[in-house]
VOGU-3710 file (C-alpha; in Angstrom, 3 decimals, decimal comma):
1> mlsnfpkpyp> 33,098/-1,628/32,536  30,125/-2,716/34,927  30,539/-4,669/37,673  28,280/-7,468/38,486  25,741/-6,987/35,631  23,449/-9,484/35,745  22,204/-11,911/33,784  19,245/-11,806/31,633  16,945/-15,403/32,486  15,444/-16,573/29,853
11> gelfysvlsr> 13,168/-14,583/28,028  13,651/-11,550/30,525  13,126/-7,942/29,077  15,913/-5,790/29,069  14,600/-3,517/31,268  13,861/-6,245/33,631  17,510/-6,405/33,494  18,014/-2,975/34,143  15,532/-3,065/37,329  17,451/-5,954/39,118
21> yfaqsletne> 20,721/-3,952/38,304  19,456/-0,680/39,896  17,997/-2,906/42,599  20,878/-4,361/43,976  22,875/-1,005/43,392  23,740/1,333/46,216  22,170/4,202/44,633  19,110/4,958/45,535  17,993/7,521/42,545  16,138/6,419/39,526
31> mnflydlfnt> 17,794/8,692/37,645  21,149/8,941/38,520  21,338/5,483/38,174  20,424/5,982/34,560  22,417/8,863/34,284  25,511/6,915/34,853  24,413/3,970/32,867  24,200/5,810/29,712  25,527/9,250/29,772  22,955/10,568/29,265
41> rmstlgksip> 19,158/12,633/31,091  15,942/10,501/30,327  12,328/11,698/31,010  11,244/7,577/30,520  12,636/4,226/29,516  10,988/2,099/26,905  10,580/-0,863/27,858  9,707/-2,654/24,458  12,806/-1,853/22,761  15,383/0,443/25,273
51> ynlkkilnel> 17,769/3,372/23,049  21,149/2,931/23,202  21,275/-0,355/23,883  25,433/-0,303/22,376  26,759/2,041/25,247  25,898/-0,381/27,946  26,923/-3,633/25,853  30,514/-1,977/25,288  30,495/-1,802/28,889  30,352/-5,989/29,505
61> difyylslpe> 32,848/-8,298/28,369  31,872/-9,344/25,844  32,751/-12,950/26,459  30,746/-13,222/29,370  27,581/-11,638/28,269  25,668/-11,830/25,128  25,947/-10,975/22,139  24,711/-8,331/21,014  21,850/-9,637/18,365  21,610/-12,398/20,862
71> vikkhtlfyy> 20,101/-9,362/23,303  17,787/-7,727/20,712  16,465/-10,629/19,441  15,493/-12,323/22,900  14,942/-9,741/25,430  13,813/-6,842/23,322  10,460/-6,919/21,254  12,224/-5,160/18,380  11,673/-8,012/15,820  7,935/-7,921/16,522
81> ysnfhprfev> 7,642/-4,085/15,991  9,948/-4,563/12,919  6,956/-6,445/11,297  4,242/-4,158/11,770  5,968/-1,132/10,774  7,440/0,401/7,082  11,332/-0,222/6,190  12,492/3,608/7,140  10,575/3,743/10,586  12,484/0,000/10,930
91> entyskllfg> 16,032/1,507/10,298  15,565/4,628/12,181  14,242/2,959/15,281  17,160/0,219/15,007  19,486/3,285/14,708  18,175/4,499/18,231  17,819/1,128/19,375  21,885/1,060/19,166  23,473/4,634/19,535  20,011/6,336/21,068
101> ekkhnkvfsk> 18,260/9,178/19,394  20,081/12,871/18,633  18,117/16,046/19,309  20,040/19,404/19,371  23,469/17,488/19,716  22,391/15,731/22,569  22,126/11,430/22,942  18,384/10,350/24,273  18,169/7,117/25,492  14,490/6,536/27,007
111> gmdlvnrtdy> 13,415/3,946/24,431  9,345/2,889/23,013  6,909/1,005/23,826  4,334/-1,360/21,938  0,908/-0,064/23,643  -0,946/2,896/25,104  -0,738/4,673/28,496  -3,290/1,992/30,062  -2,160/-0,787/29,755  0,237/-2,929/32,804
121> fkfcpecmee> 3,218/-5,363/32,508  1,649/-8,702/32,491  2,582/-12,336/34,348  1,924/-15,787/34,345  1,369/-16,360/38,055  2,875/-20,018/37,255  5,815/-18,991/36,133  6,272/-16,709/38,704  5,947/-19,468/41,278  8,472/-21,394/39,375
131> dyemygetyw> 10,648/-18,100/39,374  11,093/-18,173/43,181  12,026/-21,720/43,603  14,617/-21,751/40,919  16,124/-18,623/40,974  14,742/-16,769/44,597  13,460/-14,030/42,580  11,274/-13,263/39,386  11,077/-10,813/36,547  9,222/-9,415/33,466
141> rslfqiptvf> 9,171/-11,792/30,327  9,734/-9,939/26,807  6,689/-12,661/25,464  4,109/-12,050/27,756  4,505/-7,904/27,114  3,237/-8,882/23,457  0,095/-6,364/22,784  -1,244/-10,568/21,286  -1,034/-12,287/23,484  -3,033/-12,985/26,651
151> vcpkhkilla> -1,781/-16,847/27,955  0,679/-18,401/28,828  1,742/-21,143/26,590  3,492/-23,419/29,189  0,635/-23,350/31,549  -2,400/-22,503/29,201  -3,616/-19,732/31,480  -4,717/-16,622/31,236  -1,872/-13,830/32,026  -2,899/-11,562/35,052
161> essvllttka> -1,892/-8,120/35,010  0,430/-6,153/37,541  0,129/-3,033/39,351  3,202/-1,604/37,030  2,517/0,473/34,273  4,370/-0,143/31,342  4,810/3,659/30,823  5,820/4,539/34,567  9,125/6,308/34,211  10,802/4,093/37,356
171> livateynci> 12,728/0,802/37,178  10,720/-1,624/39,180  11,172/-4,989/39,612  8,949/-7,408/38,897  7,841/-8,873/42,623  4,784/-10,897/44,484  3,607/-7,526/45,806  3,216/-5,831/42,562  2,226/-9,010/40,853  -0,907/-10,263/42,013
181> rsssqhnkvt> -3,407/-13,173/40,758  -6,218/-10,914/39,400  -10,154/-12,200/39,072  -9,673/-12,256/35,700  -7,942/-15,105/35,734  -11,069/-17,182/36,958  -12,346/-16,171/33,566  -14,288/-19,100/31,916  -11,848/-20,033/29,059  -13,569/-22,390/26,464
191> kkslfyllll> -11,666/-25,035/24,627  -12,145/-23,262/21,236  -10,929/-20,229/22,891  -7,975/-21,762/24,516  -6,652/-23,068/21,440  -6,486/-19,466/19,936  -5,376/-17,522/22,595  -2,346/-20,065/22,281  -2,005/-19,838/18,425  -2,361/-16,127/18,959
201> aqeskklsne> 0,866/-16,884/21,422  2,198/-19,118/19,444  2,434/-16,427/16,438  3,480/-13,930/18,148  6,276/-15,174/19,291  7,462/-16,484/15,870  6,831/-12,198/15,470  9,139/-11,635/18,243  11,807/-13,462/16,962  12,368/-13,037/13,761
211> nydlyhksrl> 11,178/-10,247/11,079  9,231/-11,704/7,974  8,426/-8,372/6,536  4,988/-8,613/7,761  4,158/-5,237/7,144  4,971/-4,349/3,134  3,319/-7,832/2,544  0,108/-7,713/4,341  -1,721/-5,566/2,458  -1,245/-6,966/-0,958
221> niiillkdmg> -1,799/-10,620/0,287  -4,580/-9,380/2,875  -6,890/-8,307/-0,017  -6,050/-10,834/-2,206  -7,309/-13,649/0,077  -10,604/-11,394/1,675  -11,592/-11,725/-2,042  -10,553/-15,281/-2,315  -12,792/-15,439/0,200  -15,580/-13,644/-0,851
231> lldrygsikk> -15,488/-11,364/1,433  -15,053/-8,278/-1,196  -18,053/-7,107/-3,053  -18,062/-6,861/-7,244  -16,050/-3,138/-6,338  -13,575/-4,373/-4,706  -14,957/-2,980/-0,923  -15,784/-5,334/2,375  -19,016/-7,087/3,121  -19,226/-5,504/6,604
241> lelvdrfisf> -22,583/-8,671/7,706  -20,553/-10,588/6,479  -16,928/-10,464/7,746  -18,452/-10,199/10,981  -20,866/-13,183/11,071  -17,564/-15,335/9,354  -15,203/-13,135/12,236  -17,358/-14,436/14,735  -18,312/-17,374/13,386  -14,857/-18,760/13,146
251> yglnflqvig> -13,060/-17,564/16,056  -16,177/-17,528/18,716  -17,490/-14,521/21,429  -15,877/-15,963/23,997  -12,421/-15,612/22,368  -13,632/-12,328/20,929  -14,972/-11,309/24,862  -11,817/-12,371/26,426  -9,453/-10,496/23,763  -11,872/-8,071/24,118
261> fnptqfanel> -12,161/-7,183/20,368  -15,074/-5,485/18,190  -15,565/-7,489/14,577  -18,170/-4,944/13,765  -16,026/-2,044/14,724  -13,356/-3,594/12,960  -15,706/-4,389/9,494  -16,232/-0,643/9,496  -12,519/0,456/9,916  -11,543/-1,587/7,096
271> yenvhlnylh> -14,976/-0,648/5,224  -13,968/3,423/5,553  -10,953/3,598/5,457  -8,839/0,147/4,460  -5,304/1,235/4,321  -4,261/-2,079/5,540  -0,991/-0,691/6,737  -1,871/1,207/9,452  -3,989/-1,786/11,116  -3,400/-2,925/14,976
281> ymerllliif> -1,079/-5,121/15,742  -4,134/-7,512/17,136  -6,672/-6,800/14,187  -3,376/-7,574/11,631  -2,968/-10,791/13,468  -6,323/-12,042/13,803  -6,848/-11,454/10,349  -4,160/-13,293/9,397  -5,038/-16,295/11,037  -8,832/-16,186/10,375
291> lvgnikefvn> -7,643/-16,095/6,433  -4,383/-18,174/6,159  -4,426/-20,060/10,121  -0,133/-18,598/10,579  2,490/-16,090/9,751  4,308/-18,196/7,375  1,622/-19,859/4,859  0,556/-16,057/4,722  3,650/-14,534/4,187  4,690/-17,907/1,417
301> mpldslkhis> 1,181/-17,427/0,022  1,248/-17,777/-3,671  -0,346/-14,837/-6,145  -2,483/-17,607/-8,567  -5,313/-14,693/-8,468  -2,303/-11,869/-9,514  -0,656/-13,847/-12,004  -2,293/-11,643/-14,992  -0,985/-8,550/-13,528  2,909/-10,087/-12,045
311> tcenhycsek> 4,404/-8,668/-14,561  4,520/-5,558/-16,333  1,546/-5,675/-19,362  3,958/-3,531/-21,499  4,962/-6,605/-24,239  8,324/-4,232/-24,302  8,833/-4,888/-20,810  9,458/-7,727/-18,625  9,856/-5,378/-15,498  7,662/-6,979/-11,864
321> pllkfymlse> 5,553/-4,274/-10,968  4,898/-2,221/-7,619  1,004/-3,391/-7,109  -0,614/-1,238/-4,158  -4,279/-1,535/-3,194  -6,826/0,995/-1,757  -10,490/0,828/-0,523  -11,264/4,301/-1,029  -13,978/6,673/-0,583  -11,494/9,968/-2,358
331> yglrrrnigt> -13,211/12,557/0,249  -16,708/12,458/-1,368  -16,035/12,288/-4,940  -17,771/8,875/-5,117  -20,593/7,540/-4,454  -19,440/4,765/-2,748  -16,521/3,041/-1,164  -14,543/0,514/-3,823  -11,026/-1,552/-3,339  -8,932/-0,335/-6,293
341> isyhckcglq> -5,820/-2,032/-7,442  -2,592/-0,007/-8,643  0,675/-0,461/-10,276  3,234/1,442/-11,610  6,601/0,653/-13,645  9,744/1,448/-14,372  8,961/1,460/-18,270  6,186/4,168/-17,279  3,525/2,133/-17,337  0,623/2,897/-14,720
351> fdgifgdddv> -1,978/1,109/-14,244  -5,274/2,070/-12,499  -8,327/-0,478/-11,781  -10,894/-1,487/-9,057  -10,166/-5,350/-7,564  -13,529/-6,452/-7,622  -14,629/-8,993/-10,070  -13,138/-9,764/-13,618  -15,838/-7,775/-15,308  -16,048/-4,899/-13,345
361> mlqgskysyy> -11,656/-4,878/-12,822  -11,976/-5,382/-17,294  -13,931/-1,964/-17,684  -13,071/0,329/-14,755  -9,386/-0,059/-15,233  -7,066/2,006/-17,187  -3,621/1,944/-18,482  -1,912/4,767/-19,212  2,219/6,094/-19,502  4,288/9,428/-18,270
371> ndkllqylyk> 4,403/11,674/-21,014  8,208/11,358/-21,687  8,517/7,393/-21,129  5,147/7,299/-23,991  6,752/9,291/-26,541  9,655/7,370/-26,335  8,536/4,389/-26,774  6,320/5,475/-29,912  9,476/7,714/-31,017  11,551/4,311/-31,288
381> hiyqnnisik> 8,906/2,264/-32,320  6,842/4,277/-35,040  9,649/6,065/-36,747  12,473/3,498/-35,897  11,029/0,220/-36,230  8,436/1,214/-38,835  5,727/-0,716/-35,774  1,696/-0,016/-36,826  0,297/2,494/-34,697  -2,692/-0,607/-34,052
391> siaqklqiei> 0,194/-2,694/-33,007  1,752/-0,653/-30,863  -1,310/0,615/-29,076  -2,231/-3,061/-28,453  1,748/-4,241/-26,989  1,215/-1,109/-24,559  -2,229/-1,343/-23,784  -3,627/1,980/-24,913  -6,230/3,169/-27,025  -5,218/3,880/-30,552
401> itvefslhqk> -6,857/7,456/-30,104  -4,359/7,555/-27,219  -1,667/6,973/-29,554  -3,209/9,609/-31,965  -3,129/12,611/-29,409  0,702/11,630/-28,297  2,256/11,375/-31,741  0,590/15,102/-31,944  1,880/16,632/-28,869  5,333/18,371/-28,364
411> vygiiektne> 5,874/17,770/-24,467  8,282/19,909/-22,729  11,240/18,694/-21,392  11,766/16,533/-24,512  13,554/17,631/-27,807  13,479/16,174/-30,411  16,209/15,667/-32,834  15,893/16,942/-36,388  18,522/17,851/-39,126  17,774/18,943/-42,264
421> rdyqfyrekw> 17,381/15,451/-44,023  14,484/14,418/-41,590  12,571/18,095/-43,168  13,345/16,369/-46,597  12,408/13,029/-46,176  9,029/13,821/-44,042  8,257/16,459/-47,031  9,250/14,599/-49,545  7,045/11,568/-48,143  3,555/13,745/-47,861
431> iqlihnnpkk> 3,776/15,115/-50,951  4,150/11,911/-52,549  1,560/10,852/-50,874  -0,419/14,106/-51,781  0,862/13,628/-55,541  -0,378/9,766/-55,447  -4,202/10,614/-54,252  -4,853/14,042/-55,667  -8,419/13,874/-55,106  -8,666/12,468/-51,549
441> hylelkytal> -9,297/14,311/-48,776  -6,238/15,480/-46,586  -7,848/13,954/-43,399  -8,093/10,057/-45,353  -4,381/11,207/-46,325  -3,302/12,372/-42,594  -4,270/8,194/-41,373  -3,324/7,048/-44,177  0,865/8,367/-43,187  -0,434/9,596/-39,480
451> ptytwlyrnd> 3,521/9,390/-38,552  4,569/11,360/-41,309  1,908/13,780/-40,900  2,190/14,238/-36,943  6,261/14,622/-37,238  5,336/17,428/-39,671  2,680/18,759/-37,311  5,031/18,923/-34,595  8,267/20,434/-36,497  6,976/21,749/-39,769
461> iewlkntiln> 3,362/22,774/-39,483  3,586/26,143/-41,342  5,062/24,375/-44,417  2,332/21,286/-43,567  -0,910/23,759/-43,368  0,509/25,340/-46,650  -0,014/21,426/-48,705  -3,494/20,604/-47,530  -4,996/24,227/-48,482  -5,944/22,461/-51,667
471> lennkldikf> -7,159/18,988/-50,132  -9,648/20,440/-47,894  -12,749/20,587/-50,729  -12,132/16,847/-51,787  -14,972/14,821/-51,187  -14,219/12,454/-47,685  -15,059/9,156/-48,235  -18,198/7,710/-46,192  -16,376/4,508/-45,139  -13,487/6,339/-43,246
481> irkrdamfke> -16,224/8,929/-41,678  -17,888/6,363/-40,412  -15,131/4,204/-39,133  -13,223/7,469/-37,660  -17,155/8,607/-36,176  -17,446/5,531/-34,261  -13,953/4,598/-33,180  -13,974/8,550/-31,515  -17,906/8,026/-30,239  -16,924/4,550/-28,608
491> ylrkkfwrll> -13,375/6,346/-27,147  -16,245/8,783/-25,334  -18,326/6,235/-24,362  -16,209/4,036/-22,691  -14,704/7,136/-20,531  -18,081/7,822/-19,349  -18,543/4,375/-18,384  -15,504/3,780/-17,166  -15,960/6,893/-14,628  -20,208/5,252/-13,464
501> inqykgkeis> -18,538/1,833/-13,302  -15,205/3,981/-10,396  -18,690/5,569/-8,728  -17,650/8,486/-9,071  -20,931/11,698/-8,113  -21,467/13,429/-10,849  -19,473/16,456/-10,407  -16,467/14,984/-10,810  -18,147/12,867/-13,972  -18,590/16,288/-15,036
511> frmksqfayl> -15,149/17,485/-14,506  -13,502/14,335/-15,865  -15,560/13,999/-18,970  -14,635/18,076/-19,820  -11,115/17,274/-19,605  -11,564/14,657/-22,275  -13,531/16,818/-24,679  -9,926/18,936/-24,216  -7,794/15,427/-24,835  -9,230/15,352/-28,019
521> dymkselryy> -8,582/19,163/-29,180  -6,195/18,394/-31,563  -8,772/17,027/-34,294  -11,231/19,926/-34,226  -10,402/19,928/-37,652  -12,870/16,932/-38,452  -15,237/16,634/-35,241  -17,574/18,152/-37,805  -17,864/15,344/-39,802  -18,533/12,932/-37,452
531> sstieyigkf> -22,497/13,329/-36,340  -22,409/10,481/-34,174  -19,710/12,083/-32,153  -21,283/15,306/-31,854  -24,096/14,045/-31,251  -23,118/12,245/-28,042  -21,036/15,565/-27,181  -23,839/17,560/-27,971  -25,974/15,208/-25,563  -23,542/15,240/-22,578
541> rkirkkyhse> -23,229/18,974/-22,645  -26,806/19,389/-22,646  -27,186/17,060/-19,085  -23,097/18,280/-18,028  -24,599/21,408/-15,423  -27,280/19,037/-13,863  -24,544/16,319/-13,068  -22,211/19,342/-12,097  -24,918/20,113/-9,921  -25,796/16,619/-8,689
551> eiqipym> -29,256/16,946/-9,805  -28,983/13,920/-11,602  -29,483/10,967/-9,133  -26,811/8,325/-10,429  -27,883/5,024/-9,233  -24,816/2,874/-7,763  -23,659/0,195/-10,829
//
């Protein structure tokens, strides 16, 4: 049991409590003191978030001392930290906060800080004077060590830097000797700047008292708000100059200078690599205040501009998909940065699009499925429920040609259950179709009854080939040829146009279009009938080498 362990003052950092305990103890060696306290050696001690906290609290009288949740909430910056990091990191840090960090079967208790090695403990000179009058000593406050707090909300003055590094290995109490009013206190702060400094402190305090799940809501909400404010171009990329101008207009240069924030550098970082989850504490919080004004409004904002994709576009599914936003340059694959939105759903649907204006988003988007999931849908709804290919393509949000291609496939890992009755059923159905249309070409019969044809193609191909030998010489209907020709050409044209809209470079366009030709391998035998499609493919193949070598300068679309 620890005796005479000091109770924290209001808002006191737990490190400060340990420092005061050491100062009043008879121990002169800090390492020995910490070893006795934690039963482990430590090279450094975390100031913002201590580790192995439960070890100390277990040694205290629970009726006399604060509870564990109270200590974590009021005397560490764990909640502030949790709002800026993914759940798995937060859970890991929480475990260390309680029980320490295990390495090589030994427990370490050093803890962690939120800022870099050049930062010092901050204090308010007015608060310090009041502390001496009330307690006879002063202490390190949790709120003042938050990276986004620059003023004392109570006295409305700038915080001063002490002479104690946040990364010090020593247990140093706050005193009038290491907390000396600095010249920064005399910096001129305008009324507008003071308003935003106080707002920043207020919102920071909220984050230190509650986990708003800010990290996981930030990227989605920030991108939507940037778009709604007209700060994304038609390809979903940041308008750098406009963002800088509006940031300066909103906050004012005096405020940005006081906090040491460079809006131009920030805009460049957003444009080059907007993985918004990696924004610094300051960048994220400033952006949120700029966009909506405060944390609570931000985390509770309705996603009106995403209503059309807030549920899965697969009409057979009612799940809420997992949305992801990125700004991509893709390491040289694209001619310029674009903003993309994507989601995947439990049903197997994957959506990829550009988060720009509606026209670009529509033309630059695509829906796809994992092969096994898609075939499960097709087998169920086409063969069991007799849904037409056109209808299921509409419901699944994919091209008719994609359905046709998939029906021809045998996917590794998927075993199609068949029996003698199935063979008999589909053979009889196909023979009856030939019998009723003896003068029609087999391609017309194929697309009249594609489910039947593709079942035989997948499971009884040799028998199928023998049945169509005599039908290959029949004359093809000109209307059928024109319809199929137009459909195939439009399919390839859309794919090519989507690659242009997505700002891919010529080499990447060449590669991806080549894969599309391979994708249509199943219709090789019929391609010779489709003159427009052949001409389109021929033209592309002529310029493919130029695309591949980047000889063709593709303009920004």
